[in-house]
Legacy VTK file of the C-alpha trace (Angstrom):
# vtk DataFile Version 3.0
C-alpha trace
ASCII
DATASET POLYDATA
POINTS 278 float
108.723 152.175 92.446
104.929 152.390 92.201
103.672 155.962 92.298
100.145 157.283 92.784
98.765 160.750 92.076
98.427 161.532 95.769
101.967 160.393 96.617
103.935 162.759 98.887
107.115 161.927 96.961
108.291 164.847 94.854
110.360 164.905 91.674
113.950 166.100 91.977
116.018 166.989 88.922
119.261 167.865 90.709
121.462 165.785 93.049
119.960 165.597 96.505
121.311 168.350 98.760
122.298 167.577 102.322
121.032 169.899 105.063
123.285 172.079 107.161
124.947 170.479 110.164
126.168 171.711 113.541
128.777 169.914 115.623
127.498 168.723 118.991
130.400 167.334 121.023
132.321 166.788 117.774
129.529 164.943 115.954
127.898 166.719 112.980
124.136 166.823 113.607
121.745 167.816 110.824
119.544 170.813 111.547
116.437 169.038 110.330
112.919 167.984 111.333
110.684 165.016 110.494
109.214 166.425 107.293
112.530 167.480 105.805
114.072 164.125 106.721
111.238 162.281 105.000
111.499 164.498 101.938
115.229 163.842 101.831
114.583 160.082 101.889
111.971 160.463 99.146
114.413 162.469 97.043
117.199 159.923 97.471
114.841 157.139 96.372
113.579 159.155 93.411
117.112 159.941 92.227
118.477 156.474 93.136
121.276 158.090 95.102
122.846 156.083 97.909
123.328 157.159 101.506
122.593 156.225 105.103
121.040 157.899 108.125
122.081 157.636 111.779
119.692 158.697 114.535
121.799 160.294 117.264
121.134 160.537 120.963
123.455 161.111 123.916
124.585 157.482 123.911
125.517 157.572 120.223
127.396 160.860 120.467
129.385 159.939 123.567
130.099 156.334 122.560
131.656 157.652 119.352
134.371 159.313 121.442
135.535 155.882 122.588
134.775 153.796 119.490
136.731 154.765 116.363
134.547 152.571 114.152
131.378 154.282 115.340
132.939 157.717 114.930
133.996 156.894 111.364
130.462 155.698 110.589
128.930 158.923 111.936
131.389 161.122 110.057
130.731 159.175 106.839
126.928 159.164 107.044
124.623 161.213 104.849
122.577 162.463 107.814
122.943 162.308 111.580
119.504 163.355 112.781
118.787 164.634 116.330
117.027 161.642 117.893
117.519 162.612 121.539
115.823 165.564 123.211
119.109 166.684 124.833
120.617 166.877 121.338
117.771 169.180 120.294
118.377 171.338 123.370
122.084 171.454 122.550
121.327 172.653 119.011
119.013 175.305 120.445
121.679 176.515 122.851
124.010 176.905 119.874
121.418 179.042 118.084
119.649 176.421 115.939
116.174 175.846 117.339
114.069 172.944 116.113
110.373 172.291 116.803
111.012 168.672 117.763
113.541 165.886 117.643
113.679 163.283 114.860
112.925 160.259 117.023
113.791 156.970 115.319
110.544 155.065 116.022
108.399 158.056 115.032
110.480 158.651 111.893
109.994 155.030 110.869
106.258 155.165 111.589
105.820 158.334 109.535
107.862 156.822 106.713
105.625 153.742 106.776
102.533 155.934 106.459
104.037 157.681 103.412
105.206 154.420 101.880
101.705 152.963 102.112
100.751 155.686 99.616
103.916 156.011 97.532
104.711 152.334 97.159
108.269 152.598 98.453
109.698 149.143 99.118
110.987 148.483 102.641
113.390 145.830 103.933
113.657 145.157 107.677
117.075 144.148 109.022
117.255 143.483 112.760
115.025 142.541 115.645
115.506 140.275 118.635
114.925 137.157 116.559
112.989 136.021 113.513
109.724 135.710 115.465
110.026 139.306 116.665
110.763 140.430 113.112
107.679 138.623 111.833
105.620 140.316 114.545
106.998 143.682 113.474
106.069 143.051 109.851
102.581 141.924 110.858
102.065 144.968 113.072
103.238 147.390 110.379
101.000 145.824 107.729
98.022 146.067 110.061
98.765 149.647 111.083
99.687 150.870 107.589
97.549 148.992 105.049
99.240 148.868 101.666
102.807 149.081 102.971
105.203 147.084 100.792
107.645 145.142 102.976
109.738 143.130 100.536
111.906 141.180 102.962
113.539 140.950 106.320
116.270 139.244 108.284
117.034 139.025 111.997
120.801 138.461 112.217
122.449 136.478 115.016
124.068 138.463 117.819
127.527 137.243 116.834
129.600 138.814 114.075
128.576 137.600 110.636
131.074 135.656 108.581
132.112 137.054 105.209
129.948 134.443 103.480
126.951 135.494 105.574
127.576 139.172 104.828
127.658 138.455 101.105
124.453 136.413 101.362
122.698 139.209 103.277
123.734 141.815 100.707
122.542 139.587 97.862
119.182 138.989 99.557
118.617 142.708 100.109
119.596 143.528 96.535
117.304 140.822 95.168
114.411 142.315 97.142
114.816 145.583 95.189
114.207 147.531 98.384
114.177 151.333 98.306
114.845 151.764 102.025
116.487 149.346 104.462
115.496 149.914 108.082
118.217 148.666 110.422
117.426 147.867 114.046
120.419 146.140 115.626
121.408 148.819 118.141
124.280 151.247 118.595
127.085 150.878 117.508
126.433 147.745 115.454
123.879 149.324 113.136
126.044 152.349 112.306
129.063 150.171 111.560
126.915 147.766 109.542
125.521 150.568 107.383
128.967 152.078 106.797
130.414 148.685 105.903
127.568 147.406 103.697
126.711 150.723 102.027
128.992 150.141 98.997
127.452 146.705 98.409
123.748 147.528 98.661
121.654 148.897 95.810
118.898 150.283 98.056
119.182 154.090 97.996
118.711 154.648 101.732
119.692 152.780 104.893
118.320 154.064 108.210
119.513 152.866 111.607
116.696 153.182 114.118
117.865 151.207 117.149
115.036 150.151 119.443
112.327 151.202 116.973
111.788 147.588 115.949
110.885 146.586 119.520
108.663 149.634 120.019
106.765 149.340 116.732
106.300 145.584 117.208
104.740 146.333 120.616
107.385 144.243 122.374
108.602 147.108 124.577
106.504 150.078 125.790
107.547 153.568 124.789
107.891 156.392 127.275
104.820 158.636 127.597
105.023 161.729 125.338
105.316 164.030 128.359
108.452 162.239 129.566
109.888 162.229 126.051
109.345 165.979 125.717
110.960 166.567 129.097
114.058 164.626 128.041
113.314 161.870 130.576
112.825 158.968 128.188
116.070 157.520 129.526
114.552 157.282 133.022
111.504 155.420 131.699
113.655 153.013 129.698
115.948 152.496 132.683
112.938 151.531 134.802
111.864 149.063 132.096
115.287 147.469 131.526
117.544 148.404 134.461
119.998 145.519 134.180
120.719 146.238 130.527
120.765 150.039 130.547
122.030 151.330 133.897
125.706 151.294 132.897
124.993 153.170 129.670
123.147 156.039 131.344
125.480 156.262 134.318
128.475 156.401 132.001
127.347 158.635 129.173
124.752 161.104 130.494
127.084 162.947 132.926
129.876 162.930 130.334
127.619 164.532 127.757
126.556 167.284 130.165
130.194 168.064 130.992
131.399 167.917 127.381
128.607 170.087 126.038
129.033 172.596 128.871
132.623 173.053 127.737
131.535 173.393 124.112
128.829 175.935 124.977
131.218 177.997 127.079
133.698 178.103 124.192
130.909 179.002 121.764
129.710 181.880 123.936
133.244 183.146 124.510
133.852 183.193 120.763
130.551 184.995 120.168
131.320 187.657 122.765
134.886 188.270 121.604
135.245 191.872 120.381
135.682 192.217 116.656
137.646 195.149 115.342
137.435 196.400 111.778
140.506 196.054 109.591
142.539 199.254 109.488
LINES 1 279
278 0 1 2 3 4 5 6 7 8 9 10 11 12 13 14 15 16 17 18 19 20 21 22 23 24 25 26 27 28 29 30 31 32 33 34 35 36 37 38 39 40 41 42 43 44 45 46 47 48 49 50 51 52 53 54 55 56 57 58 59 60 61 62 63 64 65 66 67 68 69 70 71 72 73 74 75 76 77 78 79 80 81 82 83 84 85 86 87 88 89 90 91 92 93 94 95 96 97 98 99 100 101 102 103 104 105 106 107 108 109 110 111 112 113 114 115 116 117 118 119 120 121 122 123 124 125 126 127 128 129 130 131 132 133 134 135 136 137 138 139 140 141 142 143 144 145 146 147 148 149 150 151 152 153 154 155 156 157 158 159 160 161 162 163 164 165 166 167 168 169 170 171 172 173 174 175 176 177 178 179 180 181 182 183 184 185 186 187 188 189 190 191 192 193 194 195 196 197 198 199 200 201 202 203 204 205 206 207 208 209 210 211 212 213 214 215 216 217 218 219 220 221 222 223 224 225 226 227 228 229 230 231 232 233 234 235 236 237 238 239 240 241 242 243 244 245 246 247 248 249 250 251 252 253 254 255 256 257 258 259 260 261 262 263 264 265 266 267 268 269 270 271 272 273 274 275 276 277
């Protein structure tokens, strides 16, 4: 990895520590912000340790209750960062306040800005098709001059054959990537990272969902005010109603009900009288 004197990447002598987590509806969420997430990625690259990151919103958390493969991937990940504003609010209600969420597209953009200085090598896996992936690469190179994108692949929507999986892993390893950004949507990206993690030499895999479409300027992002208010889902629903209405109708009310039960249990446990041992 090429390093420059002004690189934000720090040197780490000890194994990379994982941040504390708090269960939100039975999914361990890291109590972490953008800067600490980026420093964790830098440390993993510097130490050549291997792990993967899932960005978690309401959809991810609730879908994992119905999908054993997704749940296993979340429980096996290195970090589940709080991508959705309701997840941040849930952490706050449990006594762990954060200044902001760790939104997948913004995390990727900030990582690209750092990598343009540090020389970290990025591989892009995902996108609607190869043309969209090329547009993403072009947009990132224009926005972050000096960024080192060493390869990319837009997989078909069908399940890859074993031969294709082996070929993908070999291509990524040959690229000598430091970080693989994965944008194939929930739950495919989480399962893909969990499955391919033992076969990939890149230290860090990060699943960022729709970030590829947003950063390639193929789909508009919600205005910051709506994002802060936790209404990004409404903006996205207005943009893609036929694709997203079932997801939000199914999972949003379930999350509210499930977390209400968790919060009530948490408060009851906190208020329970504690008596000293005799």
